[in-house]
VOLUM-458995 format. One record per residue: residue number from 1; residue in one letter; x, y, z of N, C-alpha, C in turn. Coordinates in nm, 2 decimals. Example, Ala and Ser with C-alpha at 12.3 -4.5 7.8 and 13.67 -1.06 7.14 Angstrom:
BEGIN
NODE  num  residu      nu      nv      nw     cau     cav     caw      cu      cv      cw
NODE    1       a    1.32   -0.57    0.78    1.23   -0.45    0.78    1.32   -0.33    0.78
NODE    2       s    1.28   -0.22    0.71    1.37   -0.11    0.71    1.29    0.00    0.79
END
This chain:
BEGIN
NODE  num  residu      nu      nv      nw     cau     cav     caw      cu      cv      cw
NODE    1       m    5.26   10.11    4.90    5.34   10.10    5.01    5.49   10.09    4.99
NODE    2       h    5.56   10.17    5.06    5.72   10.16    5.04    5.78   10.11    5.16
NODE    3       i    5.87   10.01    5.13    5.95    9.94    5.25    6.09    9.97    5.23
NODE    4       s    6.16   10.03    5.33    6.29   10.04    5.31    6.37    9.99    5.43
NODE    5       p    6.47    9.91    5.42    6.55    9.86    5.55    6.62    9.97    5.60
NODE    6       a    6.64    9.95    5.73    6.72   10.05    5.80    6.86   10.04    5.76
NODE    7       t    6.95   10.15    5.78    7.09   10.15    5.74    7.17   10.06    5.82
NODE    8       e    7.14   10.03    5.94    7.22    9.94    6.02    7.13    9.84    6.09
NODE    9       p    7.15    9.71    6.10    7.07    9.61    6.17    7.10    9.62    6.30
NODE   10       l    7.00    9.60    6.40    7.01    9.59    6.54    7.07    9.47    6.59
NODE   11       e    7.18    9.48    6.66    7.24    9.36    6.72    7.28    9.26    6.61
NODE   12       g    7.28    9.31    6.48    7.31    9.20    6.38    7.23    9.10    6.35
NODE   13       l    7.11    9.10    6.42    7.01    8.99    6.40    6.88    9.03    6.36
NODE   14       i    6.86    9.17    6.38    6.71    9.22    6.36    6.73    9.33    6.26
NODE   15       n    6.64    9.32    6.16    6.64    9.44    6.06    6.50    9.53    6.09
NODE   16       v    6.52    9.64    6.09    6.40    9.73    6.11    6.35    9.79    5.97
NODE   17       y    6.23    9.77    5.94    6.17    9.81    5.82    6.08    9.93    5.85
NODE   18       e    6.10   10.03    5.77    6.00   10.14    5.78    5.89   10.13    5.68
NODE   19       i    5.78   10.11    5.73    5.67   10.10    5.63    5.58   10.24    5.63
NODE   20       e    5.59   10.30    5.51    5.52   10.43    5.50    5.38   10.40    5.44
NODE   21       t    5.27   10.44    5.51    5.14   10.43    5.48    5.08   10.57    5.45
NODE   22       g    4.97   10.57    5.40    4.90   10.71    5.37    4.87   10.78    5.50
NODE   23       s    4.84   10.71    5.59    4.81   10.78    5.73    4.93   10.80    5.82
NODE   24       s    5.02   10.70    5.82    5.11   10.71    5.93    5.24   10.61    5.90
NODE   25       d    5.35   10.63    5.96    5.46   10.56    5.94    5.46   10.45    6.05
NODE   26       i    5.50   10.33    6.02    5.51   10.21    6.11    5.63   10.15    6.10
NODE   27       l    5.70   10.13    6.22    5.83   10.06    6.22    5.81    9.91    6.27
NODE   28       v    5.86    9.82    6.19    5.84    9.68    6.22    5.97    9.62    6.23
NODE   29       q    5.98    9.53    6.33    6.11    9.48    6.36    6.09    9.31    6.32
NODE   30       a    6.18    9.28    6.23    6.17    9.13    6.20    6.30    9.06    6.20
NODE   31       k    6.29    8.95    6.26    6.42    8.87    6.29    6.48    8.84    6.15
NODE   32       h    6.60    8.81    6.14    6.67    8.79    6.02    6.62    8.67    5.95
NODE   33       k    6.58    8.57    6.01    6.52    8.45    5.93    6.38    8.49    5.90
NODE   34       k    6.32    8.41    5.79    6.19    8.43    5.74    6.09    8.43    5.85
NODE   35       k    6.00    8.55    5.85    5.90    8.56    5.94    5.79    8.63    5.88
NODE   36       q    5.66    8.60    5.92    5.55    8.67    5.87    5.49    8.77    5.98
NODE   37       i    5.47    8.89    5.95    5.42    8.99    6.04    5.29    9.06    5.98
NODE   38       p    5.18    9.05    6.05    5.06    9.11    6.01    5.06    9.27    6.02
NODE   39       v    5.05    9.34    5.91    5.05    9.48    5.92    4.93    9.54    5.84
NODE   40       s    4.84    9.59    5.92    4.71    9.65    5.86    4.64    9.53    5.78
NODE   41       g    4.63    9.41    5.83    4.56    9.31    5.78    4.63    9.25    5.64
NODE   42       t    4.76    9.29    5.63    4.83    9.24    5.51    4.96    9.16    5.57
NODE   43       m    4.98    9.03    5.53    5.09    8.96    5.57    5.21    8.99    5.49
NODE   44       l    5.31    9.04    5.56    5.43    9.07    5.46    5.54    8.96    5.50
NODE   45       k    5.61    8.91    5.40    5.72    8.80    5.43    5.86    8.88    5.43
NODE   46       y    5.92    8.87    5.55    6.05    8.94    5.56    6.16    8.83    5.54
NODE   47       r    6.25    8.87    5.44    6.37    8.78    5.43    6.50    8.85    5.44
NODE   48       p    6.60    8.77    5.47    6.73    8.83    5.49    6.77    8.91    5.37
NODE   49       g    6.86    9.01    5.39    6.91    9.09    5.27    6.83    9.22    5.25
NODE   50       g    6.73    9.24    5.33    6.65    9.36    5.32    6.54    9.36    5.22
NODE   51       r    6.50    9.23    5.18    6.39    9.22    5.08    6.27    9.17    5.16
NODE   52       a    6.15    9.25    5.10    6.02    9.21    5.18    5.93    9.14    5.08
END
């Protein structure tokens, strides 16, 4: 799974991560603060700075 942050944050608070899977591409919006979002049964921890 490859995760890459968008070039520009939305409204300075939200980072958009593009998750590339074997079947399809999924766009996930995560707030700047730590948050867990379920994706295909996997919990991904999003942190500020574009690290997942």
